[in-house]
Phi, psi and omega in degrees: 000149176213160180245140174270117179284135178295152178292124180257109182292147177260120181264132175261109184277126177259125181266120180292139179297145180289131175267135185237141177234124173267122187235110174282133182078028184291343183272354181279179182305308180286323181298322179295318181293317181289322177299316178297319180296320179295319179296321178296334178273003176095011180275144168272114185265125176253104181284143174244127183207175179292319176251139186294126177260172180301130181062018185247184176226165180258168177294330175296321177299317181297316180296324184273314190246353184084202181244156177285173175306133181205148175275330185226138172233127182231137171243123179241005185294146177161133178292153179301127183298333183261007185290326182222163176294151181275058170283175178300321178293317180295320178296319179296321179297316179296320180293309182297324183293343178254313187288316184299310178296322179298316180294322179299315180293321177301311181296324179294322177295317180296323179295321177297319179296316182295331181260017176060030174267155178302137180251156179295155179283335183212142176234117181248121173254149186259110177256211181198166179289352176296351178291338180268152177292154175283121183207117182281352184252354185234139174259141181242149171221188187295344179271352182289138182259352180295141181228141178286139183263358181268187185301316179304320179295317178298319180298311181295318179297321181295321178295315182293325176294321179292333181267358181286122179276151177294157184302330184294343179264359186301327183280345185245326184232123178273129180259130181232133172253111182270112181268095187270145176270202178285116187272127180252142177180152185289343186256011180171195179069204184296331181293333180298328178271330185276323185299313180302320179295320180294317180294335178272005179081016183254009178293139183207173176287133179269124180063224180280343184080002182249011182290155174281129179230092181282083186267161177206144181282148185300324180290328176291324177297316178302320177295325178296319179294319177296321179297319179296323180291000000 
């Protein structure tokens, strides 16, 4: 007696290449949400921060050694706009906390290009809707050319200028300036300051109550970044 063994097919398993995202400011309120969203999409997230985090690098590392191979580079760094008074010193701190990291990542991408190393497919810098003038009668979108002449407008323009890649990289790396509004979420942002007051019965109308507040939920912002990618 003998048995006929069934044909056992041989499968050749193809392993998809790991997609990597370098994220400046990954430990912040917005950075955590976007980092989690990227991980769910299968990205290996490399956080960039002042102090080295797990699987991450520091801004000193970026300045000295550049960035590792990555498909996506995002900068979310920036001090809280409401953390200090807008004195000249406070404005400089807010400006430097956004422009310097954005410029560092931009320069790191250019160095990779100059040394014939693979460059990311997309570079996203985080700007804001403060680039537009305050106007209760007009709606603005990415095609609007109106610009705010006050400090918020200057701050946003400076970030976008720092994130602008040279024309020679246009064919390889797409540059995106994400103009984010007031981000709402239970674990940070503006709600972190307002909720405790509200729970203590001290919630009230801010100012006239008629101000324009272009808000967006943190999970929607994370979705916007994924959409841009």
